[in-house]
C-alpha positions, 0 to 999 in steps of 0.5 A: 486944448486948442484946435486939436480934437482928442480921439483916444488916450491909452496908458499902455497897460500901466507902462506909459513912459515913451521915448522918441521912437514912433513908426507906422506899419501897415500889415499885409492884412491891412491893419495899421500898427503904431510901434512905440519905443519906451524911454526907460526900462522895464519895457522895450517896445509896444505895438498898438493897433490904430486901424481905428484911431478911436479904439487903439489896442495894445497887441504886443509889449516886450521887456528889456533884458536889463534894467540899465538899458533903454530903447529910445528910438525905432524906425520901420521900413516895410516889415523890418524894424530897427530898434536902438539899444543904449546902456551904461558905458561898457555894458552889453548888449548895446547896439541895434536890432533888426526884426522881422515884424511881418507878424507884429504879434510875433517879431523875429530877430534878423540880426543884432549890430554890436556897438558896445565897447569900453567907451560906448553906451551903444545907440541913442537914435537911429534913422532907417527909411530907405531899407538900405542904410541905418544912420545912427548916433552911436558909440563904437568899440574902437572910438575913445572920446577925449571927454566921456560926454562926447561918446556918440558919433555919426555912423552909417550901417549898410543893411542891404543884407539884413542878416549881416549889417556892415558899417560903411562910414562914420564922422565926428567933429574933429578934436573930440576923439583921443588922438585927433590932431585938432584941439577939442572944442570949448565946452558948454556949462553943464547946468545940472552937473549930470553929464548930459551936456556934451558934443554928441550926435543926436538926430541923423536925418537923411531924406530921399530929396537929398540922399547925399546929405545928412542933417545932424543935430549935434547937441552942443556942437549945434546943427551940422550938414554933412555931404555923404555922397561918398558914405565912406568919407562924410564931409562937413558942408556947414555948421550952425551953432547958437551957443553961446549965448544960448545953452546948446543941446541941438536935437533935430534938424528938419529940412524943408526942401521946396522952401529952402528952409531948415527947422532946428530944435533945441532940447531943454534938459533941466527940470527947473528951467535954468537952461531956458529958453530952448527954442525951435529955430527957422533957418534960411538954407538957400546957401547950405554953406551959410545957414542963417537964422531968421525967426523962432517959433513962438515959445510957450512960457512957464508963467503962462502955464502956471508952472514957473521954473519947470521944463517947458522948452523945446524938444522934438518935431514931426520930422516929415519922415519918408515913407507912404504912411506919414504926413508931410508939410512944409508950412505946418510944424508940430513940436513937443515942449515937455510940460508945455505939451504939443504945439502947432505952428504956421510958418507960411511967412517964415519971418513971422511964425504963428502958433495955431494949436496946442494940446496940454493933457493932464498928468498921469496919476503915476507921473513921478514929477506930477507933470505931463512931459510930452516927448514926441509926435508923429502924424500919419498920412490920414492927418491923425496925430500921435503924441506920447508922454515920458511921464507915464501918461502913454499915448494920445491920438488927436485930429487936427482942427486947423 
């Protein structure tokens, strides 16, 4: 540990395998609740009281209805929570749920948006920050991909009436759908032969500074900026793709509006490190029609950690999520690197980013791999850092000492 101070660690009652959904609620009675999505069954989501970050307390933990389901993503706006549900192809229920969490110990369903279908696994990721729209990576009952690995597209759902969510727009890279006039794109190699590689939408970030833009991590299609000023007809503004020669799987796009920069993360998907390096890129976005890479954040190496050939590539970052209870920065980037833990970077000089802090906790005794695998990070407005592991270690709560 370097320049982070550990305040608390909670194994979440033995179910410490967490996904990429982390969101803060402040209740009407002043409590601060951290909601966490689980990476895999049997658990659905967990609510942790972090009012005192040194003494986190689990107040709720729910079950998924089937073993083949996962709730990898969630977001909160006020006292409404949206939770994504992904299954195997063709299974139900698959989609997203809206919940009234005004009483966090007793969430109540408002509605369920069905995204199941013969070619759909439901919703992998969602973004819900303005109380009006859910932006998501999802299959659809009427969307048939030419390749089954390309099953999740960008969909926009209006939840102004939360009891009746309604789709208002969708977009996919032309050539991916059965019946498209365009030719399908050239495929990237699948390093693990596990059908993880593909042209699928991942993160779907939309910010109040530019509500007419969606910043899309499109896995093997790279980064895509969409004009969503007419949500019924999204249009591509630009696409930046580093692969080949790299290995695809673009995960997250974070725009830094004041500085006209973009931070773009890859995701490593191989357990043996065969798809490394997977990096976090600094992109010059002054002309959004022509994004240009100018640097990468210093990448930790497996050799430096003594775990040669392991999963130490990039994954996700603190995304400056809109709302009153998240910290925002255009100069400090916090990113997760699986076996290489959490890393913080100073990009004051965007051409020469510097690593300024690291946190690599020990693996849980329950870890199926024997390693820690830090999956996601969120920072609240108090500058308290929440970090989760996908290999059973649960939740770590930190302070920044930089």
